[in-house]
N, C-alpha and C positions, 0 to 999 in steps of 0.2 A: 594501487589506488582505486577507490570505488568508481570514480568517473570513467576510468578506462574500460570497465566492464558494463557500462550503461549504454543503451542505444539512444538515439535522438529523442524518442518519445519520453523515455525515462528522464533524460536530462531536462527536457522541457517541463515535465511534471514536477521535478525537483525545484526548478526555478519558480514555478507557479506557487508551490507550497511555501517557499522562502518569502515570497511577496505577501501571501495571505497571513503567514505567521510571523511577520516582521517584528511585532511587539510582544512576542511570546518566547520564553526560553525553550529551545528544542534541540534535539540531536537526531541526526540521520544514522541509521544502522544498515549495514549490509547483511542480509540473511541468506545463508546457504540453503538451497532447496534440495532435499534428498528425495522427496516423493512428490507432493503437490504444494502449490503456493499456499493453499488454505491450511494444510497441516503444518507447514513450516512457520506460518504466522502464528498459529495457536501455540506451537511449541515455544516460539520466541516470547510470546506474551506470558507464558507460565514461568519461563526461566529468568526473565528480565525484571528489573525494578521499575518498569514503566507505569505511569499513571494514566496514559492515554495513547492510543495509536490513531494516527490520521491517515486516511486513504482517500484517493480521488476515485470517484465512481464514474467509469466510462460507459457510454452508451455503445453497445456492441451492434454491429450490423449482422445480417442473417448468417453470413459465413463465419464471422467471429464467434457467434453463439454456438455454432456447430463444432468449432475447432479449439476454442480457448476457454479456460476456466474463469468463471465470474467469481472472483474471490470475495467481493463485497457481499454478494447474495448468499454465498455459502457460509461466511463467518459472522454475518451481522447479528444472528440470533443466538450464537453459541460462543461468543468471545468471552474469555475469562476476565478481560479488563474493558473499560469503556472505549468505544470507537468514535472518532470524529470522521464522518463520511461527508466529503465535500463533493458537490456536483462538478462535472467537467466544465471548464469555462472555454468558450470558443474565441 
């Protein structure tokens, strides 16, 4: 089950998205990542029949910027399908 593989932050983000998109038909997909999150997302967009991908844009602190990939920044200008980039709500 997808929820078993999710950490607490991912579960929280999923619930936020459910609330934001409550009046919209949507589907959550689990994407297997072989190389980077950005390349996996691009590959999924090309292979799926999606009309839109929604992402939450997190503000990274200094150490996260050094250690983690900012998927939104990397994919926002080269996505093959439209992206809905939502700001992180506190």
